[in-house]
C-alpha positions as CSV (number, residue, x, y, z in Angstrom):
1,M,-6.0,66.4,43.1
2,V,-4.0,63.5,42.2
3,G,-4.6,62.8,38.0
4,H,-5.6,59.9,36.6
5,G,-2.7,57.3,36.1
6,E,-1.2,54.5,37.8
7,A,2.0,53.9,39.9
8,V,3.3,50.7,40.9
9,F,5.4,51.1,44.5
10,M,7.3,48.3,46.2
11,L,6.4,48.5,49.5
12,N,9.5,46.7,50.9
13,C,7.5,45.5,54.3
14,P,7.9,45.8,56.6
15,N,10.5,48.3,57.2
16,G,10.4,50.2,53.8
17,P,10.5,52.8,52.0
18,P,8.1,52.3,49.5
19,I,10.1,52.5,46.0
20,L,8.2,53.5,42.8
21,R,8.5,50.8,40.3
22,E,6.8,52.2,37.6
23,S,4.2,55.2,36.9
24,Y,2.3,56.3,34.4
25,G,0.0,59.8,33.8
26,F,1.2,61.0,37.1
27,G,3.8,64.0,37.7
28,R,6.5,64.4,40.1
29,S,5.1,66.1,42.9
30,D,2.1,63.5,42.3
31,V,3.8,60.5,42.7
32,A,6.1,62.2,45.7
33,R,2.6,63.1,47.6
34,I,1.8,59.0,47.1
35,Q,4.8,57.7,48.4
36,A,4.7,60.0,51.2
37,I,1.1,58.7,52.0
38,L,2.4,55.0,51.4
39,T,5.1,55.9,54.1
40,D,2.7,57.3,56.5
41,H,0.6,54.3,56.5
42,L,3.4,51.6,55.7
43,A,2.7,49.6,59.1
44,A,-0.9,49.2,58.2
45,L,-0.5,48.3,54.6
46,C,2.1,45.6,55.4
47,A,-0.2,44.0,58.2
48,E,-2.9,44.1,55.3
49,W,-0.8,42.2,53.0
50,R,0.5,39.5,55.3
51,E,-3.4,39.1,56.2
52,I,-4.3,38.1,52.5
53,H,-0.9,37.0,51.1
54,G,0.8,35.1,54.3
55,H,4.6,35.8,55.1
56,Y,6.8,36.6,52.1
């Protein structure tokens, strides 16, 4: 289970890869797992970002 913490990633849409900007309260393995999940869902996350914020 992921611990309590906060991690901020730059998604680098649309092609990635997500890059960690800062993290508090997570170990390296947790951050790696979060980054892998973001990578797996990058297309959907970027599409939602564009829907909310427009093109950037």
